[in-house]
Wavefront OBJ file of the C-alpha trace (Angstrom):
o trace
v -5.766 -0.554 4.915
v -3.183 -2.759 3.231
v -3.551 -6.523 3.641
v -1.137 -8.311 5.938
v 2.060 -9.542 4.345
v 3.815 -12.604 5.784
v 7.500 -12.996 4.902
v 9.984 -15.699 5.850
v 13.089 -13.614 5.115
v 14.115 -9.996 5.543
v 13.955 -7.854 2.402
v 17.135 -6.042 1.351
v 17.600 -2.805 3.211
v 15.353 -3.561 6.184
v 18.145 -3.584 8.761
v 19.261 -0.099 7.749
v 15.800 1.366 7.119
v 14.316 4.125 9.218
v 10.732 3.742 10.385
v 9.696 6.518 8.003
v 10.852 4.317 5.089
v 8.990 1.140 6.027
v 5.758 1.907 4.201
v 7.695 2.181 0.944
v 9.897 -0.798 1.712
v 7.238 -3.195 3.006
v 4.072 -1.910 1.387
v 2.043 -2.268 4.584
v 1.869 -4.089 7.928
v 4.129 -7.137 7.787
v 4.591 -10.268 9.887
v 8.013 -11.905 9.620
v 8.191 -15.618 10.422
v 11.927 -16.081 10.927
v 13.623 -19.412 11.697
v 15.703 -20.108 14.785
v 17.865 -22.893 16.085
v 15.343 -24.533 18.413
v 12.124 -24.148 20.372
v 8.798 -22.410 19.916
v 8.796 -18.867 18.520
v 8.950 -15.622 20.422
v 6.312 -13.154 19.198
v 7.426 -9.521 19.088
v 5.169 -6.673 17.983
v 6.553 -3.259 17.061
v 5.119 0.009 15.743
v 1.560 -0.659 16.847
v 1.845 3.085 17.348
v 3.645 4.651 14.412
v 5.596 7.238 16.411
v 7.004 4.711 18.910
v 10.125 3.430 17.188
v 12.177 1.822 19.974
v 10.849 -1.688 19.382
v 11.666 -1.712 15.683
v 15.096 -0.156 16.179
v 15.910 -2.722 18.876
v 14.653 -5.600 16.718
v 16.932 -4.490 13.865
v 19.952 -4.636 16.157
v 19.036 -8.107 17.417
v 18.545 -9.406 13.883
v 21.872 -7.942 12.778
v 23.647 -9.480 15.776
v 22.401 -12.961 14.897
v 22.645 -12.654 11.108
v 25.672 -14.944 10.831
v 24.704 -17.833 13.157
v 20.931 -17.519 13.094
v 18.463 -16.684 15.882
v 18.523 -18.757 19.091
v 14.816 -19.528 18.650
v 12.266 -18.664 15.913
v 10.968 -15.102 15.898
v 7.576 -13.835 14.796
v 8.143 -10.107 14.246
v 5.119 -7.922 13.524
v 5.881 -4.492 12.078
v 2.561 -2.713 12.464
v 1.371 0.754 11.522
v 3.959 1.655 8.903
v 1.638 4.224 7.310
v 1.496 6.195 10.563
v 5.246 5.650 11.062
v 5.917 7.314 7.701
v 4.292 10.460 9.121
v 5.578 10.061 12.704
v 2.036 9.743 14.064
v 0.540 7.376 16.602
v -2.299 6.604 14.177
v -3.537 8.201 10.969
v -6.753 10.250 11.062
v -9.671 7.864 10.703
v -7.671 4.796 11.772
v -8.434 2.656 14.784
v -5.542 2.355 17.234
v -3.530 -0.779 16.369
v -3.259 -1.526 20.102
v -6.990 -1.344 20.823
v -8.341 -3.779 18.197
v -6.932 -7.148 19.290
v -9.370 -9.951 20.217
v -11.342 -8.910 23.291
v -11.819 -5.303 22.139
v -15.108 -3.486 22.638
v -14.594 -1.279 19.587
v -16.755 -1.663 16.503
v -15.453 -3.713 13.576
v -13.013 -1.934 11.264
v -10.291 -2.721 8.699
v -7.779 -2.614 11.561
v -9.752 -5.332 13.387
v -9.584 -7.589 10.344
v -5.839 -7.061 9.961
v -5.059 -7.765 13.615
v -7.343 -10.816 13.618
v -5.243 -12.191 10.765
v -2.045 -11.579 12.751
v -3.514 -13.224 15.852
v -4.712 -16.289 13.968
v -1.304 -16.786 12.376
v 0.519 -16.419 15.690
v -1.906 -18.776 17.430
v -1.175 -21.502 14.886
v 2.564 -21.109 15.575
v 2.041 -21.684 19.362
v 4.435 -19.005 20.672
v 6.674 -19.467 23.689
v 6.098 -15.878 24.867
v 4.979 -12.501 23.559
v 6.483 -9.016 23.868
v 4.864 -5.745 22.779
v 7.241 -2.753 22.864
v 6.042 0.821 23.368
v 7.275 4.314 24.175
v 5.835 7.078 26.379
v 5.524 10.777 25.610
v 6.076 11.862 29.236
v 8.784 11.158 31.798
v 8.363 7.568 32.973
v 10.740 4.872 34.190
v 11.020 1.672 32.161
v 8.421 -0.830 33.309
v 6.556 -3.948 32.251
v 2.786 -4.467 32.078
v 0.925 -7.749 32.467
v -2.709 -8.832 32.318
v -2.327 -11.931 34.495
v -0.818 -12.344 37.942
v 0.799 -15.624 36.945
v 4.427 -16.219 37.938
v 5.501 -16.869 34.326
v 4.059 -13.513 33.306
v 5.800 -11.840 36.249
v 9.135 -13.485 35.412
v 8.828 -12.275 31.809
v 8.115 -8.725 32.983
v 10.774 -8.789 35.724
v 13.411 -9.669 33.140
v 12.787 -6.147 31.782
v 12.190 -4.184 35.003
v 11.404 -4.734 38.675
v 8.532 -2.253 38.208
v 5.493 -4.171 36.944
v 1.956 -2.886 36.353
v -1.059 -5.192 36.269
v -4.027 -3.912 34.263
v -7.329 -5.058 32.770
v -8.340 -1.801 31.046
v -8.177 -0.719 28.273
v -9.282 -3.824 26.404
v -8.210 -4.858 22.916
v -4.495 -4.567 23.646
v -1.911 -6.993 22.305
v -0.733 -8.373 25.646
v -4.279 -9.144 26.764
v -5.055 -11.071 23.578
v -1.732 -12.939 23.545
v -2.172 -13.885 27.202
v -4.732 -16.428 25.977
v -1.878 -18.171 24.122
v 1.276 -17.714 26.210
v 2.980 -15.494 28.801
v 2.728 -11.953 27.434
v 4.038 -8.557 28.447
v 3.957 -4.953 27.271
v 7.196 -3.094 27.967
v 7.271 0.680 28.210
v 10.674 2.012 27.138
v 10.530 5.724 27.908
v 10.634 8.255 25.103
v 11.160 7.384 21.443
v 14.457 8.066 19.708
v 16.639 7.692 22.809
v 19.707 5.470 22.343
v 19.685 4.116 25.917
v 16.040 3.088 25.589
v 16.766 1.217 22.349
v 19.726 -0.523 23.988
v 17.557 -1.687 26.908
v 14.893 -3.052 24.554
v 17.582 -4.774 22.466
v 19.063 -6.506 25.508
v 15.588 -7.596 26.623
v 14.628 -9.098 23.261
v 17.931 -10.951 23.101
v 17.511 -12.281 26.633
v 14.021 -13.569 25.796
v 15.313 -15.310 22.680
v 17.839 -17.153 24.874
v 15.376 -18.246 27.571
v 14.916 -21.992 27.856
v 11.706 -21.610 29.882
v 9.759 -19.248 32.124
v 9.758 -20.497 35.718
v 6.600 -21.325 37.660
v 8.414 -20.578 40.927
v 7.482 -17.229 42.510
v 9.500 -14.133 41.723
v 11.083 -13.142 45.071
v 8.991 -10.539 46.885
v 11.952 -8.173 47.293
v 12.606 -8.316 43.537
v 9.239 -7.013 42.374
v 7.511 -3.646 42.668
v 3.940 -4.569 41.690
v 1.130 -2.113 40.985
v -2.358 -2.215 39.529
v -4.027 0.359 37.298
v -7.017 1.533 39.318
v -8.344 4.407 37.231
v -7.965 5.896 33.771
v -8.201 9.700 33.640
v -9.325 11.433 30.452
v -10.019 14.999 29.386
v -13.539 15.338 27.927
v -13.476 15.593 24.137
v -15.284 18.946 24.187
v -12.819 20.523 26.627
v -9.637 22.421 25.830
v -6.377 21.870 27.700
v -2.927 23.375 28.030
v 0.320 22.827 29.915
v 1.964 26.201 29.327
v -0.446 28.609 30.977
v -2.497 29.235 27.829
v -6.131 29.851 28.838
v -8.097 26.581 28.518
v -10.773 24.546 30.260
v -7.993 22.561 31.950
v -4.774 24.448 32.621
v -2.400 21.748 33.858
v 0.872 22.436 35.642
v 3.888 22.524 33.273
v 5.804 19.861 35.226
v 2.903 17.398 35.420
v 4.832 14.478 33.911
v 7.434 14.747 36.692
v 4.784 13.212 38.988
v 4.851 9.837 37.210
v 5.459 6.872 39.546
v 5.524 9.177 42.572
v 3.559 8.445 45.750
v 1.109 11.341 45.711
v -0.991 12.299 48.712
v -4.572 13.462 48.544
v -4.532 17.189 47.851
v -1.695 17.069 45.287
v -2.406 19.758 42.696
v -2.587 18.847 38.991
v -3.516 22.323 37.745
v -6.486 24.619 37.637
v -9.819 24.951 35.901
v -10.190 27.660 33.291
v -12.579 30.559 33.522
v -15.634 28.644 32.291
v -15.498 25.879 34.941
v -17.578 23.922 32.440
v -15.885 20.530 32.653
v -14.547 17.910 35.048
v -12.064 15.143 34.325
v -13.555 11.821 33.216
v -12.430 8.943 35.434
v -13.203 5.258 34.875
v -12.088 2.340 36.997
v -10.438 -0.859 35.828
v -13.877 -2.355 35.185
v -15.083 0.624 33.144
v -17.333 2.193 35.795
v -17.403 5.925 36.501
v -15.904 7.214 39.777
v -16.438 10.608 41.361
v -14.054 10.440 44.327
v -10.689 10.669 42.568
v -10.371 14.446 42.023
v -11.658 17.470 43.929
v -12.017 21.010 42.563
v -11.690 23.467 45.484
v -11.801 26.978 44.101
v -10.082 26.817 40.716
v -7.725 23.966 41.588
v -7.661 20.377 40.316
v -6.418 18.186 43.183
v -6.324 14.485 44.007
v -9.073 13.408 46.387
v -7.150 10.280 47.409
v -3.605 8.976 47.543
v -2.480 7.606 44.169
v 0.473 6.638 41.978
v 0.212 8.127 38.463
v 1.746 6.774 35.287
v 1.751 7.948 31.666
v 1.244 11.602 32.596
v 2.303 13.588 29.552
v 2.635 17.162 28.344
v 1.675 16.124 24.803
v -1.825 17.438 24.019
v -2.219 15.090 21.058
v -1.341 12.057 23.197
v -3.938 13.112 25.760
v -6.556 13.389 23.011
v -5.722 10.015 21.478
v -5.393 8.052 24.731
v -5.678 9.620 28.166
v -4.185 12.130 30.589
v -2.846 9.377 32.845
v -3.441 6.162 34.717
v -3.673 6.146 38.509
v -2.340 3.072 40.276
v -2.248 1.309 43.629
v 0.371 -1.015 45.044
v -0.801 -4.631 45.207
v 0.469 -8.038 46.252
v 0.765 -10.919 43.774
v -2.844 -11.897 44.555
v -4.130 -8.510 43.431
v -4.877 -7.184 46.926
v -4.134 -3.546 47.681
v -1.233 -2.963 50.058
v -0.258 0.191 51.970
l 1 2 3 4 5 6 7 8 9 10 11 12 13 14 15 16 17 18 19 20 21 22 23 24 25 26 27 28 29 30 31 32 33 34 35 36 37 38 39 40 41 42 43 44 45 46 47 48 49 50 51 52 53 54 55 56 57 58 59 60 61 62 63 64 65 66 67 68 69 70 71 72 73 74 75 76 77 78 79 80 81 82 83 84 85 86 87 88 89 90 91 92 93 94 95 96 97 98 99 100 101 102 103 104 105 106 107 108 109 110 111 112 113 114 115 116 117 118 119 120 121 122 123 124 125 126 127 128 129 130 131 132 133 134 135 136 137 138 139 140 141 142 143 144 145 146 147 148 149 150 151 152 153 154 155 156 157 158 159 160 161 162 163 164 165 166 167 168 169 170 171 172 173 174 175 176 177 178 179 180 181 182 183 184 185 186 187 188 189 190 191 192 193 194 195 196 197 198 199 200 201 202 203 204 205 206 207 208 209 210 211 212 213 214 215 216 217 218 219 220 221 222 223 224 225 226 227 228 229 230 231 232 233 234 235 236 237 238 239 240 241 242 243 244 245 246 247 248 249 250 251 252 253 254 255 256 257 258 259 260 261 262 263 264 265 266 267 268 269 270 271 272 273 274 275 276 277 278 279 280 281 282 283 284 285 286 287 288 289 290 291 292 293 294 295 296 297 298 299 300 301 302 303 304 305 306 307 308 309 310 311 312 313 314 315 316 317 318 319 320 321 322 323 324 325 326 327 328 329 330 331 332 333 334 335 336 337 338 339 340 341
């Protein structure tokens, strides 16, 4: 793991570089501390997952737009897993996930922990105004924001990106959770990587945040917010095989599974079928990390929901399932965290 580099100016070629070129250009993970006209800095993290390029591409456009007159406020820009980006991978084999090792993680110490701790300490000393972490999905999802606090400033920051906002407490060790101890913080999910419209949305959002004078304490209007909470995380057991194309496997999921994202699903909705061995069941943990048995049923060969739920992050990417999860299941909540019909 390369040591963190901190730079106060952009190196030649950065604004035209592709993510696959950043390891050569930067030499490793890099934190840019860039001046602005006034105010506390905005912290922006990109490429915590090396194959999610929208944040970096959007940041380049924002920096180019303000090259002549300077940024409206200072910007702390973290360009993360450039080694994985060079290979178009989420993480390299043997690496810890760059978005699971921030302060508050339960994972064992690693070189990635030490690197991220250095980033966090630097950002803390700069007292940021707000924090944004930009990600992509591998499945079909709308654009949405994620927060770890039901504070109106957090909700305003998320609502500036999308009216769809997800509150979550698991997994731990994520950037937004750590930065929430310093300032309003949000993770924004920008759909699939490499899509021009998704980059444009992220660009407009970063620019809007740079121009904010403050984040209001006044409530976001009820009609202007679609608020949900992650209730359960669904994973495929490591020893089990899976497929989405009908190939025989322990879990043979339906080929249109990601079309169910952010849909109101009734109990009994079918996710797929068990393979011939019937040897495994899906692993489900709740937002506090406890195991739950009443989320899926397995009548006959089928895998069906045992309760009404709203899924997110469903994907047809086997590697993404292995590295993270099959999906999150959500419930609608009010701004106090109470479930609503």
